[in-house]
C-alpha positions in Angstrom: 55.5 -77.6 -28.7 52.2 -79.1 -27.7 52.0 -82.7 -26.7 49.1 -84.9 -27.5 48.1 -88.3 -26.3 46.7 -91.4 -27.9 43.1 -92.4 -27.5 42.1 -93.3 -23.9 44.8 -91.2 -22.4 45.1 -87.4 -21.5 47.8 -85.0 -20.6 48.7 -84.7 -17.0 49.1 -81.3 -15.3 52.7 -81.1 -16.4 51.5 -81.0 -20.0 54.0 -83.7 -21.0 53.0 -87.1 -19.4 50.1 -89.1 -20.7 47.8 -90.6 -18.1 44.7 -92.7 -18.2 41.5 -90.7 -18.9 38.5 -91.6 -16.8 35.7 -91.8 -19.5 33.3 -92.8 -16.7 33.5 -89.4 -15.2 30.8 -88.2 -17.5 27.4 -89.6 -16.8 26.5 -90.1 -20.4 29.5 -92.2 -21.3 27.3 -95.2 -20.8 23.5 -95.8 -20.4 23.8 -97.5 -17.0 27.2 -98.7 -15.6 30.5 -97.6 -16.7 33.9 -99.4 -16.0 37.0 -97.5 -16.6 40.0 -99.6 -17.8 43.5 -98.6 -19.1 43.1 -96.7 -22.4 39.4 -97.6 -22.7 36.1 -98.1 -20.9 33.3 -100.7 -20.8 29.5 -100.2 -20.6 27.5 -102.7 -18.5 23.8 -103.2 -17.9 22.0 -103.8 -14.7 20.2 -107.1 -13.9 17.1 -107.4 -16.1 18.6 -105.5 -19.0 20.5 -106.5 -22.2 23.2 -104.4 -23.8 22.6 -103.1 -27.3 25.0 -102.3 -30.1 24.7 -98.6 -29.4 25.7 -99.0 -25.7 22.2 -98.6 -24.5 20.4 -101.1 -22.2 17.1 -102.6 -23.1 14.7 -104.2 -20.5 14.2 -107.8 -21.0 10.6 -108.3 -21.6 8.5 -111.4 -21.4 5.2 -111.6 -23.3 3.2 -110.7 -20.2 5.5 -107.8 -19.1 5.4 -105.5 -22.1 5.9 -101.9 -20.8 3.0 -99.6 -20.5 2.3 -96.1 -19.1 -0.2 -95.7 -16.3 -1.5 -92.2 -16.0 -4.3 -90.4 -14.3 -6.4 -87.4 -15.6 -8.5 -86.6 -12.6 -11.7 -88.6 -13.8 -10.0 -91.8 -14.9 -6.9 -93.9 -15.0 -5.6 -94.9 -18.3 -3.1 -97.0 -20.0 -0.8 -96.5 -23.0 0.7 -99.7 -24.3 4.1 -98.7 -25.6 5.3 -101.4 -27.8 2.2 -102.3 -29.9 2.4 -104.3 -33.1 4.1 -102.2 -35.8 5.2 -99.6 -33.2 1.5 -98.4 -32.8 0.7 -96.8 -29.5 -2.6 -98.2 -27.9 -4.7 -96.3 -25.4 -7.3 -97.7 -23.0 -9.3 -96.5 -20.1 -8.9 -98.8 -17.1 -11.0 -97.1 -14.4 -13.5 -94.3 -15.0 -15.9 -92.2 -12.9 -13.2 -90.9 -10.5 -13.5 -87.4 -8.9 -10.0 -86.0 -8.8 -7.4 -88.8 -9.1 -3.8 -87.4 -9.0 -1.1 -89.7 -7.6 -0.5 -93.1 -9.2 1.9 -96.0 -8.6 2.0 -99.7 -9.1 3.0 -103.0 -7.4 4.3 -105.4 -10.1 4.3 -108.4 -7.7 0.5 -108.4 -7.2 -0.2 -106.6 -10.6 -2.0 -103.8 -8.9 -2.1 -100.0 -9.3 -2.7 -97.5 -6.4 -4.1 -94.0 -6.8 -5.1 -91.0 -4.6 -8.2 -89.0 -5.0 -8.1 -85.6 -3.4 -11.9 -85.1 -3.6 -13.0 -88.3 -2.0 -10.2 -88.4 0.5 -9.2 -91.9 -0.4 -6.3 -94.0 -1.6 -7.6 -96.9 -3.6 -6.2 -99.9 -5.5 -7.2 -102.2 -8.3 -5.7 -105.0 -10.5 -4.1 -103.8 -13.7 -7.3 -104.7 -15.6 -9.4 -102.5 -13.4 -11.0 -105.3 -11.4 -11.1 -105.7 -7.6 -11.2 -102.0 -6.6 -10.6 -101.6 -2.9 -10.3 -98.6 -0.7 -6.9 -98.7 1.2 -6.9 -95.5 3.1 -10.1 -93.4 3.8 -10.2 -90.1 5.6 -7.5 -87.9 7.3 -6.3 -86.8 3.9 -6.5 -83.1 2.7 -4.5 -83.2 -0.6 -2.6 -86.4 -1.0 -0.9 -85.9 -4.4 2.2 -88.1 -4.3 2.1 -91.8 -3.6 4.9 -94.5 -3.8 4.8 -98.3 -3.4 7.6 -99.9 -1.5 7.6 -103.3 -3.4 10.2 -104.9 -1.0 8.9 -103.9 2.4 5.3 -104.0 1.1 4.5 -100.6 2.3 2.7 -97.6 0.9 4.1 -94.1 1.2 2.1 -90.9 0.4 2.5 -87.3 1.1 -0.1 -84.6 1.8 0.7 -81.2 0.2 -1.7 -79.2 2.4 -1.4 -81.1 5.7 2.4 -81.0 5.3 3.2 -84.6 6.1 4.4 -87.9 4.9 2.5 -91.0 6.0 3.1 -94.8 5.6 1.0 -97.9 5.9 1.1 -101.5 4.8 -0.1 -102.0 1.2 -3.6 -103.0 2.5 -3.8 -99.8 4.6 -3.2 -101.2 8.0 -0.5 -99.9 10.5 -1.0 -96.4 9.2 1.4 -93.9 10.8 2.8 -90.4 10.2 6.5 -90.6 9.2 7.4 -86.9 8.9 5.5 -83.8 9.9 8.1 -81.3 11.0 10.1 -78.8 8.8 8.0 -79.8 5.7 6.1 -77.3 3.7 4.1 -78.3 0.6 5.6 -81.7 -0.3 4.7 -82.6 -3.9 6.3 -85.8 -5.2 7.6 -88.9 -3.5 9.7 -91.9 -4.8 11.3 -94.8 -3.0 14.4 -97.0 -3.5 13.9 -99.9 -1.2 17.1 -101.6 -2.5 19.1 -98.7 -1.1 16.6 -98.0 1.8 15.6 -94.4 1.0 12.6 -92.2 0.4 12.9 -89.1 -1.7 10.5 -86.1 -1.9 10.3 -82.7 -3.4 9.1 -79.7 -1.4 7.5 -76.6 -3.0 7.5 -74.5 0.1 9.2 -71.2 0.8 12.6 -73.0 0.7 12.2 -75.3 -2.3 14.2 -78.5 -2.0 14.6 -82.1 -2.7 15.1 -84.3 0.5 15.8 -87.9 1.3 15.4 -90.0 4.4 15.6 -93.6 5.5 12.5 -95.5 5.0 11.5 -95.1 8.7 11.8 -91.3 8.3 15.1 -90.9 10.2 18.4 -89.5 8.8 16.7 -86.7 6.8 19.1 -84.9 4.4 18.4 -82.0 2.0 20.2 -83.1 -1.3 19.1 -80.2 -3.7 18.1 -76.7 -2.6 19.6 -74.4 -5.2 18.1 -73.4 -8.6 14.7 -74.9 -7.6 11.3 -73.1 -7.6 8.5 -75.7 -8.2 10.2 -79.1 -8.2 7.4 -81.1 -9.5 7.6 -84.6 -10.9 10.6 -86.7 -9.7 11.6 -90.1 -10.8 14.5 -92.4 -10.0 17.0 -94.2 -12.4 17.6 -97.3 -10.2 20.6 -98.7 -12.2 22.5 -95.4 -12.1 21.3 -94.3 -8.6 20.2 -90.9 -9.9 17.2 -88.6 -9.3 15.6 -86.8 -12.2 13.1 -84.0 -11.6 11.1 -81.4 -13.5 10.7 -77.8 -12.3 7.4 -76.3 -13.5 8.5 -72.7 -12.9 12.0 -72.8 -14.4 11.0 -75.2 -17.2 14.0 -77.4 -16.3 14.6 -81.2 -16.5 17.6 -82.1 -14.4 19.3 -85.0 -12.7 21.9 -85.6 -9.9 23.2 -88.5 -7.9 21.3 -89.7 -4.8 23.6 -87.6 -2.6 23.0 -84.4 -4.7 26.4 -84.4 -6.4 27.0 -84.4 -10.2 24.0 -82.3 -11.1 23.4 -81.8 -14.8 20.6 -80.3 -16.9 18.9 -82.4 -19.5 16.5 -79.8 -20.9 16.2 -76.1 -20.2 14.1 -73.3 -21.6 12.1 -75.4 -24.0 8.4 -74.6 -24.8 7.7 -78.3 -24.5 8.4 -78.1 -20.7 5.9 -75.4 -19.9 4.3 -76.8 -16.8 5.5 -80.4 -16.3 3.7 -82.1 -13.4 5.0 -85.7 -13.3 7.9 -87.7 -14.7 8.9 -91.4 -15.0 12.0 -92.9 -16.4 12.3 -96.2 -18.4 15.4 -97.6 -20.1 17.0 -94.4 -21.6 13.9 -92.3 -21.9 12.3 -90.0 -19.5 8.5 -89.3 -19.9 6.5 -86.4 -18.4 3.1 -84.9 -18.3 2.6 -81.2 -19.1 -0.5 -79.2 -18.0 0.0 -76.4 -20.5 0.5 -78.6 -23.6 -2.0 -81.3 -22.3 0.6 -83.8 -23.4 2.7 -86.8 -22.5 6.2 -86.3 -24.0 9.5 -88.0 -23.6 13.2 -87.4 -24.4 16.7 -89.1 -23.9 17.7 -89.1 -20.3 21.0 -87.3 -21.1 21.4 -84.0 -22.7 20.9 -83.5 -26.4 18.0 -85.7 -27.2 15.0 -84.6 -29.2 11.6 -84.3 -27.6 8.8 -86.5 -28.8 5.1 -86.2 -28.2 3.6 -89.5 -27.2 0.0 -88.4 -26.5 -2.1 -85.3 -26.1 -5.4 -84.8 -24.5 -8.1 -82.3 -23.7 -8.0 -83.2 -20.1 -5.4 -82.3 -17.5 -2.8 -85.1 -17.2 -1.6 -85.8 -13.7 0.8 -88.5 -12.6 2.3 -91.2 -14.8 4.4 -94.3 -14.4 6.0 -96.6 -16.8 5.0 -100.0 -15.6 7.6 -102.9 -16.1 9.2 -105.4 -13.7 12.7 -103.7 -14.0 11.2 -100.6 -12.4 10.9 -102.6 -9.2 14.2 -104.5 -8.9 14.4 -106.9 -5.9 
């Protein structure tokens, strides 16, 4: 006869004894943090978030910190206010007249955004309202597509897809130095987690891979190098310590732990993931730009969610970032 176990327990290998089931073994048991207890489990939220009835975590938002999406479309940098009155989505152009702006990131502490322009060979910054435009890095760039702000160490990281290197400077452009320039072949996207002390980047070269290193460039480790062709946009889920990435050739959206373990697909083989370029995660949603659909879309960060189109455009959408203080935890 078959034995069965009460809720929260599972059969041991002897098929007779009931033992505790680890509900936390599956990533989607909880939005952020999962604590396994006897016969049940608890969901917790990271600092800066509040638990909701559906086990999700919502970012605590003050009036001056409503989330918005910052994105580039080559000639301008624009903003999408995500939680407008009555759920409306509001668009505005912050900076216009750019040549070929691609990479974008932000620094919440100083309310600034940073961007790369591959035609003018510059990295520039400005306040969130578009004022106080300054050139941070000028020259010595061939195709700087990815950029990442280290909001703790107050450093700026960028990678150059054609020069095959990763560089770093202070946020104002001083103390510029080359961090990595060996065994790197077409690096595309870069992200940092200064609370853990890592930089992560994707590499499109002949051996496609996702790597991480300490923030000084030492201790390089390949974390993903299978089932990858064009690993494009990458984003980090800081509360769960997971990496998400989109593959523009395989039309995949996947995630894994910071060490490459526990890899799961979120989306595969959908027409709404034709040529994803960049991605950004906020709360339980992951947002991405798609070159073929000329759209910004989002879906649930775990498998099984529907895909929602937030915005479409006649121009080619490049990098995007959801801007909110929880995205830069101290």
